[in-house]
C-alpha positions as CSV (number, residue, x, y, z in Angstrom):
1,X,9.6,33.6,17.4
2,X,6.5,32.4,14.9
3,X,8.2,33.7,11.8
4,X,12.0,32.4,13.0
5,X,9.9,28.7,13.6
6,X,8.6,29.1,10.4
7,X,12.1,29.9,8.9
8,X,13.9,27.3,10.6
9,X,10.9,24.8,9.4
10,X,11.0,26.6,5.7
11,X,15.5,25.2,6.0
12,X,14.9,22.0,7.4
13,X,12.1,21.0,4.6
14,X,14.5,22.6,1.3
15,X,17.1,20.5,3.1
16,X,15.0,16.9,3.1
17,X,13.8,17.6,-0.4
18,X,17.5,18.7,-1.8
19,X,18.7,15.9,-0.3
20,X,16.3,13.6,-2.0
21,X,16.2,15.5,-5.3
22,X,20.3,14.2,-4.9
23,X,19.5,11.0,-3.7
24,X,17.6,10.1,-7.0
25,X,20.2,11.6,-9.2
26,X,22.6,9.6,-7.9
27,X,20.0,6.5,-8.5
28,X,19.5,8.0,-12.4
29,X,22.7,7.7,-12.9
30,X,23.7,4.4,-11.9
31,X,21.1,3.3,-14.1
32,X,22.0,5.1,-17.0
33,X,25.5,4.6,-16.4
34,X,25.7,1.5,-15.2
35,X,23.0,-0.6,-15.7
36,X,22.4,0.5,-19.0
37,X,26.0,0.2,-20.2
38,X,25.4,-3.4,-19.0
39,X,22.5,-4.2,-21.2
40,X,23.9,-2.6,-24.0
41,X,27.1,-4.6,-23.8
42,X,24.1,-7.6,-23.0
43,X,22.6,-7.0,-26.4
44,X,25.7,-6.6,-28.4
45,X,26.5,-10.1,-27.3
46,X,23.1,-11.6,-28.3
47,X,23.3,-9.9,-31.9
48,X,27.0,-11.6,-32.1
49,X,25.3,-14.6,-31.3
50,X,22.6,-14.1,-34.0
51,X,25.0,-13.9,-36.8
52,X,26.1,-17.7,-36.3
53,X,23.4,-19.2,-34.9
54,X,21.8,-21.9,-36.9
55,X,19.4,-23.5,-34.1
56,X,17.1,-21.0,-31.5
57,X,17.5,-18.2,-34.1
58,X,14.0,-17.1,-33.4
59,X,14.3,-17.2,-29.1
60,X,17.8,-15.3,-28.7
61,X,15.4,-12.8,-31.1
62,X,13.2,-12.7,-28.8
63,X,15.8,-12.3,-26.0
64,X,17.3,-9.4,-27.5
65,X,14.2,-7.9,-28.1
66,X,13.1,-7.9,-24.7
67,X,16.7,-6.6,-23.5
68,X,16.2,-3.8,-25.8
69,X,12.9,-3.2,-24.3
70,X,14.3,-3.3,-20.9
71,X,17.5,-0.8,-21.8
72,X,14.9,2.1,-23.0
73,X,12.8,1.2,-19.8
74,X,15.8,1.9,-17.7
75,X,16.6,5.4,-19.7
76,X,13.4,6.8,-19.9
77,X,12.9,5.8,-15.9
78,X,16.6,7.4,-15.1
79,X,15.7,10.9,-17.2
80,X,12.2,10.9,-15.2
81,X,14.3,10.9,-12.3
82,X,16.6,14.0,-13.1
83,X,16.5,17.9,-13.6
84,X,17.2,16.8,-17.3
85,X,13.6,16.5,-17.7
86,X,12.7,20.2,-17.2
87,X,15.6,21.6,-19.1
88,X,14.1,20.3,-22.6
89,X,10.4,20.4,-22.0
90,X,7.8,21.8,-19.6
91,X,6.1,20.2,-17.0
92,X,2.7,19.3,-18.3
93,X,4.9,18.1,-21.4
94,X,6.9,15.9,-18.8
95,X,4.0,15.1,-17.1
96,X,2.2,13.9,-20.5
97,X,5.3,11.7,-21.4
98,X,5.6,10.0,-18.1
99,X,1.8,9.2,-18.5
100,X,2.3,7.6,-21.7
101,X,5.7,5.7,-20.9
102,X,3.5,3.8,-17.2
103,X,0.5,3.3,-19.4
104,X,2.5,0.7,-21.6
105,X,3.3,-1.0,-18.3
106,X,0.2,-0.9,-15.8
107,X,-2.8,-2.6,-15.6
108,X,-4.7,0.2,-14.9
109,X,-5.9,2.9,-17.1
110,X,-4.7,6.2,-16.8
111,X,-6.8,8.8,-17.7
112,X,-5.0,12.5,-18.3
113,X,-7.3,15.3,-17.8
114,X,-5.2,19.0,-19.1
115,X,-6.9,22.0,-18.7
116,X,-4.9,25.5,-19.6
117,X,-6.5,28.3,-21.3
118,X,-2.6,30.5,-21.1
119,X,0.7,29.1,-21.1
120,X,1.6,28.9,-17.9
121,X,5.4,29.3,-17.0
122,X,7.3,27.1,-14.0
123,X,10.0,28.1,-12.5
124,X,12.6,24.8,-12.0
125,X,11.7,24.6,-8.3
126,X,7.9,24.3,-9.2
127,X,8.2,22.2,-11.9
128,X,10.7,19.5,-9.6
129,X,8.1,19.3,-6.7
130,X,5.0,19.3,-8.3
131,X,6.5,16.7,-10.8
132,X,7.7,14.5,-7.7
133,X,4.1,15.0,-6.0
134,X,2.5,13.3,-9.0
135,X,5.1,10.3,-9.5
136,X,4.9,9.9,-5.2
137,X,0.9,10.0,-5.6
138,X,1.0,7.4,-8.4
139,X,4.1,5.3,-7.0
140,X,1.4,4.7,-4.1
141,X,-2.0,3.8,-6.5
142,X,0.2,1.3,-8.3
143,X,1.7,-0.5,-5.2
144,X,-1.0,-0.4,-2.8
145,X,-4.3,0.8,-4.6
146,X,-5.8,-2.3,-6.5
147,X,-7.3,0.4,-8.8
148,X,-8.7,-0.1,-12.2
149,X,-8.8,3.9,-13.1
150,X,-6.6,7.1,-12.4
151,X,-7.6,10.3,-13.4
152,X,-4.8,12.8,-13.5
153,X,-6.8,16.4,-13.9
154,X,-4.7,19.6,-14.3
155,X,-5.4,22.9,-14.7
156,X,-3.3,26.3,-14.4
157,X,-5.9,28.9,-15.0
158,X,-6.9,31.0,-13.4
159,X,-4.8,29.3,-11.0
160,X,-2.7,26.3,-10.6
161,X,-4.4,22.4,-9.1
162,X,-3.7,19.3,-10.1
163,X,-5.7,16.3,-8.7
164,X,-5.0,12.3,-8.8
165,X,-8.0,10.4,-7.9
166,X,-8.0,6.4,-8.2
167,X,-10.9,4.0,-7.8
168,X,-8.8,1.2,-6.1
169,X,-9.4,-0.2,-2.5
170,X,-9.1,3.1,-0.6
171,X,-8.0,3.2,3.4
172,X,-9.2,4.8,7.0
173,X,-6.9,7.7,7.0
174,X,-7.3,8.0,10.5
175,X,-6.0,4.7,10.9
176,X,-2.4,3.5,11.4
177,X,-0.9,3.5,7.8
178,X,2.5,1.3,6.6
179,X,5.4,3.6,7.0
180,X,6.2,3.6,3.4
181,X,3.0,5.0,2.6
182,X,3.1,7.4,5.8
183,X,7.2,8.7,4.3
184,X,5.3,9.5,1.1
185,X,2.7,10.9,1.8
186,X,4.8,13.1,4.3
187,X,7.3,13.7,1.4
188,X,4.1,15.2,-0.8
189,X,3.0,17.4,2.0
190,X,7.0,18.7,2.1
191,X,7.2,19.3,-1.2
192,X,3.9,21.3,-1.5
193,X,4.5,23.0,1.4
194,X,7.9,24.5,0.3
195,X,6.1,26.3,-2.7
196,X,3.2,27.1,-0.6
197,X,0.8,24.8,-2.1
198,X,-2.5,23.4,0.0
199,X,-1.9,19.7,-0.1
200,X,-5.2,17.5,0.8
201,X,-5.5,13.7,1.1
202,X,-9.0,12.4,0.7
203,X,-9.4,8.5,1.4
204,X,-12.4,5.8,2.9
205,X,-12.1,2.3,2.4
206,X,-13.3,1.1,-0.8
207,X,-14.1,4.4,-2.1
208,X,-10.5,4.8,-3.9
209,X,-8.1,7.9,-3.0
210,X,-7.8,11.4,-4.0
211,X,-4.5,13.9,-3.5
212,X,-5.1,17.2,-4.1
213,X,-2.8,20.2,-5.0
214,X,-3.3,23.8,-4.8
215,X,-2.4,27.5,-5.4
216,X,-3.8,28.9,-2.0
217,X,-5.8,31.7,-3.2
218,X,-6.8,34.3,-0.8
219,X,-9.8,34.9,0.9
220,X,-11.8,38.0,1.1
């Protein structure tokens, strides 16, 4: 009975994360195909206006550059939400690229520490779920933590572990949390459980928050 309950829970968790991935994929396609194309079309119109502009040319040029920047951001965000990101590069490269992208738009400092003595090969599911935990953790930091510094530390040998900590306002983990935060934490837990990873969340008022996932080591 216990094993049946475990199998059932795993099946439910699998269905949940697969549904979430499909939703992300649909949003990414909309961003890329609809929003991206509209921004490209808008920029073409601005470029055309620049050809005949005798006044406000500098302002139009500034608007054109702004539209290009937004278009690049949308395209990058779209790619980060789909599996295509992982078919072209490994997990650590994907995380490094996302940290670099986020650093351009966030006021806080992001510090990435990678410790990899030997190249670690991750399965597709490992890449997807670990990356989503990374994304969700940072999303909570940006929305709620009011942090000045976020440190992402990853090591792959002798076993995998990822720690994301911030120096923000933290929270009382025993108190009621907003639904969005609760849902995000539950999502991270489910993804970690799917990969049989240990999930830990440590937080305290005015002492920041730390999310830690690691491979569960056998004890002797």
